[in-house]
N, C-alpha and C positions, 0 to 999 in steps of 0.2 A: 892393774883396783882403770883404766882405762881400759883396758878391751872386754870389763867385765858389765862396762859403759856401754860401751857399744852394742857386746851381744845386748845387752837390759833395752836399747833403745829400738835392737832389729827387730828383734821377739818382740815390742806394743808397738813396732809404724805395721808389720804383721800382722798381729790383731788386727788391731786398728782397719784393714782392710782386712781380712778378715770378716767381719762386723759389718762393714759396706758393702761386699759383697752379696751378706745372706737376705743384708736390709733391701737390696736393689734385683734379686735377683729374681720380685715379676716387674720388670720395668729391662730389666737389662737383657742381652741375644745374647750370649757369653760369658755368665757370673762366675767373678772370682773368688776361689773357694779357700782354706784353708792352707791345703797344697799349691799356693802358688809362695810362690819362696823365692822371687828372684828381685829385682827392678825394672828388669826389660819388658816379662810379665808383664806389671804394674802400667809401664807408658804402654806396650800393647794395647789396655783397656782402655785407657784413657786420650784412649787416638780413637779405636771401638767408641768410646764415649763422646768422643766430639762430632763427629764422623756422625753419630742419632741425628745427636743435637746440631746440625747443620741441615740434616734430612729434613727434622720436624719442622722448624724454620724453614725449610725453603716448604712445604708447605703449609704451616700459618701463614706465610706471604704470599700460595696462591690460593690461598682461600678467601684471601680480602680479596686479590685480586677477582678473581668469580662472582664476591659483593658485588666491584662493584660492578660486572660485568654482567652480574645481572640489575643492578641496577640501573644500568647504561641502556638492558636492552629492554626494561620495561617503560626506559623511558621511547627510546626506539619504534615499543609498542606500540604504547596512548598517542605515540602522532601519528605511524596505521593507520589507529581505529581512528581518527580528528580524518586525516586525509579518505577513513572510505565513506565518513557518513559524511561529509560534503561531497564529494563525486553521488554518493545517494542519491543528495541532496538533487543535486542538479539533473540527475538522470529519473526523478518526480518529477521534477518541475519539467522536460522534457516530456516524458510520454505523458502528464495531464495538455498539457501545450499539441501534444500528438492528437488526441481521443478530441480534444476541442474541433482539430484541421479535420479529420474524419468524421465531425459528428455533421460541424460544416458542409462539409463536400457532401455528405449525408440528405441532406436537408434542398443542398442545391441540385441530385442528383433530382430528386424526385419532387420536385419546382421546374425541373426539367424537361424530364417524364410525364406531369401535367401538358404543361406548354407541349413540345413532343405531337401528341396524344391530338394536343386542338385542333395544332394544325393539320396536321390528316384526317380529321372532319369536316375541317374548315376547303382543303385543297378535293377532301371529296362532292364536298358540296359544291365546290366550282366546277369541276369535270364533266360532273350533273345537268349545272347551266350549257358550261361551255357546249358539247354536249348534244345541246334541245339546241345552240340556238346555228349548233354544223346542220341537225335535220331543218330547221324552217329555212336554210337559205337552197340547203339538199327539193329542198317539198317545193318549193317557187322556184327551181330550174335553178340555181348556181351549184349545180353536179362538176366545177373543173377539177375541183382537186375532195370537197366534201365529201363524196366517195368510199373517198384513202383512208379522210381523217374519221370518218365514222367510225370506223373498224377498228379506231384502235382502244387499245384495252384499258390503258390508262392514261394518264396525264405524264408521267417521262415518256410514252408512249409519243405523245402528240408536241411534247419539248422539243420532241428533238424533228419536229417538223414543222419548229416557229415558223418558217422564209416563208413555208407553202399558208401555213397559217395566214399571214399577215396579209401571203397577197389577195386572203379573199374573207377579211373580216377585222377592215381596216374598220372601221365601224363600232367596232369590240374592243377596239383597241385597252380602252382601259379597262375589258377582262382579262382577257391575254396580261397584259402585266403585271396586272393584281394577282393572278396564276405564279406566271414566272417566280415575283418575289417571293412570294410566299410558299415556295417550292426554294430557292438561292436562300432564306431562312431556317429552314424549314434543313436542308443538306449542316447549312451552316452549323445549327442546335445540334443536329446527327452529330457529327463531329468532334463538338465542346462537350458534349455527351462522353461520347468516350475516351476521350481527354482523361474528363474529372473521373470516372471510371478507374480508366488505365491509373491518377494521382492518386486513386484514393483505394485501389487491389495494394500500390505502393506505401503510400501515409502506411495500411497493415503490417506489411513485410516490414519496414521501420518501427511498426510497434514490437514490432511480436520478436525486431531481433535485441528491443534495446528492452521487454519482458526478464530476456536471456542475462545479458549484460547484471540486469541491476539485480538479478538472484543469482549469481555469478557469486557477479559485493556481498550480495547475504549475506552470501554462503563462508566466501573468503570472511566477514563482519562477526561473525560466530565465533570462529575458529580463532580470532583476533583477542578478542573478547573470554574464551574459555578460553587463557592462557596470560590470559591480566591477572595481576594479583587483584583490584578492585571485586574481579570476577569470582574467583577462591573462595573471596569475606563471606558476599552476597548469602553461598550454594554455605558455606556455611551456615550462617544462617539459615538456608531451607531448611537443610541437612538436621539440626535444629527443629526447628515446626516440624519437619516429616519423625520428628521419633517425640514426639510427646506422648503425653497419653490416651488411651483409647476414649476415658470421655472429652475431651477434647475436640478428637476429630470428628464424633460423634453431635456434639456440640457448633460444631462446624458447616454439617452435611444437614441441618435442624437451622441452623441459619440460608445456608444456600437453597431447603429448599423453600423458607421462604422466601424467602427475595425473590427465586426462582413466581411463584405466586406471582408475589405482586407487582413484577414483569409485565409478568401473562397478562393478571384484572389492566395494570393498567394503556400497556398496548389496544389493549380489545376495547377498554370505551374507547380512549383517543379513535381508532377506527370503527365504535358505533359514532363516532358523534359527528366523523367525515363525513359518514353515508350515507344521515342525515341531513347532512350540507349539502354535500352532492344530489339527494330526491330536490330541497326547497327553489335550489337552483335548476332540476330539471321545471321544479314543477311551474318555475316564473317564470321558463323559458314557453313553455308549453301554452302558459296564457297569452303572454304576449306576440305567439306566432299566431293566437287563436283570433286577439282583436286587430289585431295587423291584417287575418284574412279577414274580419270580418269589416275591414274599414275599407278596404282595395286596397292595401298599404304596400305590393308583392315589392314595388323595391327596397324600402323598410326590411320588411322579411329579411328579402334577401340578399342585400347588405350585411345583419343581425346574423344571420348564419357564416357568413364571408365569417365577421373577427369573431367569431365564435367556430370556426375548424382550430384545431387545436396544431403547432407546428411540429416538423416534430424533433422537437430538439431538444437532450437525456443528455443531461446534469448526471445519469444515470451510473455513470464510471465513481467507483468509493478511492477518497484520497486522501494520501496519509494522516492519519490525526496523531502523532503527535512529529511535525518536521523537520528535521536538522537530524533526528535519533532515531533507529531501522534494526538499534539489537534485542533481539526480542530471547526473552527467559527464561518464557513458557509455551507450549503452546496451546495449540485444543486441542482436549482429552480425558483420556483418564489422567485425573492427580490426587494421590492422599486419600482414597477411601472415597470419591467421586468424582463429576465428568470437570471442565474449568471447561466451562462455555466457552470461551475466546482465547484472544493471544492476549501477553503482558508486554511492552517496551520499557528496555530499562537505560538504568544509567545517565538519569535523563529530570533530574531532580530542578526543581522551579519549571523545568518548558512548559511552553505555551504549547495547548492541546486544542485543537482546532476542529472541528465540524467537519465529518468525512464524505456526507452529504448537503444538502437545501434541507430543511421540511422546520415543523413546528418541534419545539419542547415541550416536550410533556410530563417530566420531573426531573426536576434541578434541589436534591440533595445537598446542604448547605449550611450545618451542622455542627460538623466532629470541629473536634481541637485536638483532636490529638494523633499530631500532624510525624509520628517519626514509628520505624520499626517499632513490631508487638507482635507475636506469636499467640495473641487473642483479639478477638473483636473486642472493640470500640462503642460502632458505631454504625450505622448503614445496611443491619441487615449482612457487617460484612461485608457493602463495598466499599466504604465511608462517607462522601460527599463528592455524588454520580451526577448524571445526563442522558437520558433519555434522549432522545431525535427521534420521531416519525415522520417520515421524509415524506415527500410531495405524491411517492406511485400509491401509499396504502398498506405496502408490501410487507417495507423495509423499513427497521429501529437499527438504532443504533442506539451503544450505553458506556459511556466511558465513567471510568470506576478511581477510587481511590484517589482524584485529585485533592492537594492541596483546600484550597476554592475553589466555587464554582462564577463566573459571570453576568448567567443568564436567566434568565426562571421563565415559570411555566408557563403555553402560550404564546411565548416569543417567536419568532418565524427567525431562523437566522441560515445566511448563508454557506453554501461550502467552500471553505476554508475561514471560516470566520472563528475567530476565538473562544472557546468558552468557559475556560480553566486555566489551569496551573497545574502540574503531575505534583503528584502528594503521598502522600504513604500512610492517610488515615483508613479509621475499617479494617479490618483480617491484615493484614500489610501485613508480610516481615522488614521486606527495604523503599525504597523510592521508584516506582512506576507507573507506568499507563494500563488499563485492564478493558481492551479493547472487543467487543460485544458486536455481531451477527448479525438479524436477529426478521430470521423470513413468516410473516405471519403469527409472530412473535417466540417460534422457535429458536432456539443459538444455534447458529451452523459458521464453520469454517472459514475462519476470513482468510483466510488467503485465497477462497475461490474468486475474493469478489477485490483485493489491495494490488495493488504494484504490482510485488514481486514474489 
């Protein structure tokens, strides 16, 4: 009876094992079958299963470690991005300083060249006067050295014989001393001019090296951002916009065309007003000059002309419009069936937007309230809250779009670097960024040719 009970128990165990083996054949590498009849085989299968369990546990642990490693990588990547941003801001400041130094040197060189040119005229005039005195001495019989000196070709030749000149022209010491002092000053200025030109050349080389360094750092920043989770999320939103219906794309292009026409008209109007103002100023200046001429006030006229002579000042370099933030998420060129007329500077929510160059605000839209990412337009012909600045030369203007708000008004004059608003996501914008355009005679051009990078 006991033997039968034992046989039944073994049979039940075997049956259970067979069921387990059949149920687990999708997961077990070597599933047990009904043919497995020994405890040793069961133990071997259990050992195999335990080994595989340990493998899975190791994989899970590695997966958790990888997750932690990825989090640590993203944290280090973000720190690298922050440091790159700081370095780029320092380089941007250095570039602006170098450009200002070059501009100042250019002014000093121009002034020195004018001074030297005038000195050359004065020396030539003094030389002619002195030769006239020598000829008079020669005619009057003082030919001891005059015959030699009259043949001198220029004042440098004469000055080399200064001891002889002193002997025969003691009564003309003042003339000689003035000429000598003028020549010494002239030579000093020539050396100074040469030094200024050498310094300018060095500054130019430093600027080019700094621009190359900044370009390389910006490329490194673009790569770092491309690997960041934040950028991957932004790209996903951009893809969502790119996948929208043809009708929405056509609407976007229609708004872009309307905005383009409006911007061109605004710039043309500002240029016409500036032209009329210049004509008025020229007319008033001409009338004043005529009044001076008629009244014989030649001195006043000369002073007026000197005051009106413009300095060779150049704030002409375009400054970075969003200091401290240098990630360009989208460049100038074709995009979504139209032309992207500027660059998008991203990852900068709420950052200050500054005037890239000095000029007059000719448009400031500040009525958009939908400050968040969206796949359709809400206001401002797609630009949202935006500012347009007409620059002093009358040739260039800049546009700053998608701002959270603007803090300048039409007609206001702003200096380069003045804050004009804050980065937002108004208008047709999928996320926070600054859309920045440079326009030449109303036509959008690639900002890459004008900014530091």
